[in-house]
N, C-alpha and C positions, 0 to 999 in steps of 0.2 A: 076168819083169815088171820094167819100169824103175821105180825108186824116185824119187819127186819130192822133191828136196832143197831146193826153193824155200822161202824164208823166209815169203812171203805167197802166198795164192791170187791168181790173175789174174782180173780181171773183163773180159769181152768188152764192147767199146764201139766206136762209130764216130764220131770227132770230127775234122773237117777241121782241118788245121794247116799251118804252114810250119816247116821245120827248116833251120837254118843253123849253120855254125861260129860259136861265140860272138863271135869278133872279126871276122867277115865276114858281116854280115847282108845285104849286097847280093846275094850269091849263094845264095839260098835255094831249097829244093825244096818243091814241093807234096807233101802227104802226108795221112795220116790216122792217128790213134791207134787201134789195133785191139784193144789190151787194156792194162790198167793194174793196178797194185798200189800200195800206199803207197810202195814203194821204186823203182819204175821203170815204164817204158812200152815197148810194142812198137809200132813204126810201120810202115806201108806207105808207101814213098816212090818218087819217080821216079828217084832216084840213090842209090848207096851212099855210106856215110860211113866214115871211117877210125877204127879202134878206138883207144881211149884219148884221143880228141880231145873237148874240151868243146863242147857244142852248146846252142843256144837253140831251144826249141819255142814258137812263137807260135800261140795258139789263134785260130780265127776268131771275130769279134766276138760273134755270137749265142751262142757256147758258153762264152765266158769267164765270163759272169755266171750262166748257167743251171746249168752243171755244175761249174764250178771257181771258186766264189766266192772262193777263197783265192789264185788265181793267174791271171794273163793270159799270163805267159811262164814256162815251166818250163826250168830249167837242169840239165844233166846231162852224163854222160860216156858216149860210145859204148862199149858192151861187145862188140858183134858186129854184123856187117852181112853179109847174104847175098842173092844174086840168087834170085828166084823165077820159075818158068815159069808165068805166069798168062795164058792165052789169047793167047800170042804177044807179050805186052807185056813190056818190060823193067822190072819192078818189083823193089824190094828190101824185105826185112824188116830192120829195124834195132832192136836192143835197147839201151835207154838206162837207165843207173842214175841216178836223180835225186839232185841235190845235197842237196835238203831233202825229207825224208819227207812224203808227202801225209797229210792227216788221215784217220783211219780212217773217219770218217763222210763219205763222198763222195756227192754228189748225182747219182745216175745214173738218176733216174726221168724226166728230161725229154728222153730220146733221141728 
């Protein structure tokens, strides 16, 4: 049995977003946050991202106030990125360690 060494539990969620390298917001990819914890998020995106690069995650307008009253843009570092085989589409899962820890009281009831 594999032991879970994660610092926080992950909460499943589906929030549309755009992700881009922090210094290059012109070249962003559409995606969705598919789980989150106080220290990070996992995204499903149209493209892969380079590990150890800083990225900005911009939430869609209707979600930044409903779910994330504390942030419209999340800044973090890519920890891993891998291709997924989802119905023949080229999607990627990307793990992001957030620069600032999210509050433990997250508003996830408005999904």
